[in-house]
C-alpha positions as CSV (number, residue, x, y, z in Angstrom):
1,X,94.5,79.9,124.6
2,X,93.3,79.9,121.3
3,X,95.5,80.1,118.2
4,X,94.4,82.8,115.6
5,X,94.4,82.4,112.1
6,X,96.7,85.0,110.4
7,X,94.2,84.5,107.3
8,X,91.1,85.2,109.5
9,X,92.6,88.6,110.2
10,X,92.5,89.7,106.8
11,X,88.8,88.9,106.5
12,X,88.2,90.5,109.3
13,X,84.5,91.9,109.4
14,X,83.6,95.3,110.6
15,X,80.3,96.5,111.3
16,X,78.1,99.0,109.4
17,X,78.8,101.8,111.4
18,X,82.8,100.9,111.0
19,X,82.3,100.7,107.2
20,X,80.5,104.2,107.3
21,X,83.6,105.6,109.2
22,X,86.1,104.1,106.8
23,X,84.0,105.3,103.6
24,X,84.2,108.8,104.9
25,X,88.0,108.8,105.8
26,X,88.7,107.2,102.4
27,X,86.6,109.6,100.3
28,X,88.0,112.7,102.6
29,X,91.6,111.6,102.1
30,X,91.3,110.8,98.4
31,X,89.6,114.2,97.7
32,X,92.5,115.8,99.6
33,X,95.3,113.8,97.7
34,X,93.4,114.9,94.5
35,X,93.2,111.0,93.7
36,X,90.1,110.3,91.3
37,X,91.2,107.1,89.5
38,X,90.3,104.4,91.9
39,X,92.8,102.2,89.9
40,X,95.6,104.3,91.3
41,X,98.0,102.0,93.4
42,X,98.2,105.1,95.8
43,X,94.3,104.5,96.4
44,X,95.0,101.0,97.5
45,X,97.8,102.2,100.0
46,X,95.4,104.8,101.5
47,X,92.7,102.3,101.7
48,X,94.9,99.7,103.2
49,X,96.2,102.3,105.9
50,X,92.8,103.4,106.7
51,X,91.8,99.4,107.4
52,X,94.6,99.3,109.7
53,X,93.8,102.2,111.8
54,X,90.3,100.5,112.1
55,X,91.6,97.4,112.9
56,X,93.8,99.2,116.0
57,X,90.6,100.7,117.1
58,X,90.1,104.2,115.2
59,X,86.5,105.0,114.8
60,X,86.7,108.5,114.1
61,X,86.7,109.5,110.5
62,X,88.3,112.8,111.5
63,X,91.1,111.3,113.4
64,X,91.4,108.5,111.1
65,X,92.3,111.3,108.2
66,X,94.6,112.9,110.6
67,X,96.6,110.0,111.6
68,X,96.8,108.8,107.8
69,X,98.3,112.3,107.3
70,X,100.7,112.6,110.1
71,X,102.0,109.1,108.9
72,X,102.4,109.9,105.3
73,X,104.2,113.7,106.5
74,X,106.9,112.0,108.0
75,X,108.1,111.0,104.7
76,X,106.6,114.3,103.0
77,X,105.3,112.1,100.3
78,X,103.2,109.0,99.7
79,X,106.0,106.4,99.9
80,X,107.1,105.2,96.8
81,X,104.4,106.8,94.7
82,X,105.9,110.4,94.3
83,X,102.1,111.9,95.7
84,X,102.8,115.4,97.7
85,X,101.1,115.0,101.0
86,X,99.4,118.7,101.6
87,X,98.7,119.7,105.4
88,X,95.6,117.6,106.9
89,X,92.4,119.9,106.3
90,X,91.6,118.9,110.0
91,X,94.9,119.8,111.3
92,X,94.7,120.7,115.3
93,X,97.1,123.0,117.2
94,X,98.2,119.7,119.0
95,X,99.9,116.4,117.0
96,X,98.0,113.5,116.8
97,X,100.1,110.4,118.1
98,X,99.7,107.0,116.8
């Protein structure tokens, strides 16, 4: 059994199609949260969350944004940053499970 190096996981490489999905999901989420300053710590949290969703296999930008909003909605705010989480613009009649 191969031993995986945790540092390699941090350097995971996504293909161009996945990068395009990540970009769409990030831009949609930032627009909904009204985050325009790319140096805002909340942007980093959103980006890392989207990357983690991609690592877990999510490749649909709408589902990615929905999962991120559902995750944040558990607290009603982005953790520790005091940002209100608006309802997902892609909300469906059924709940998206993680």
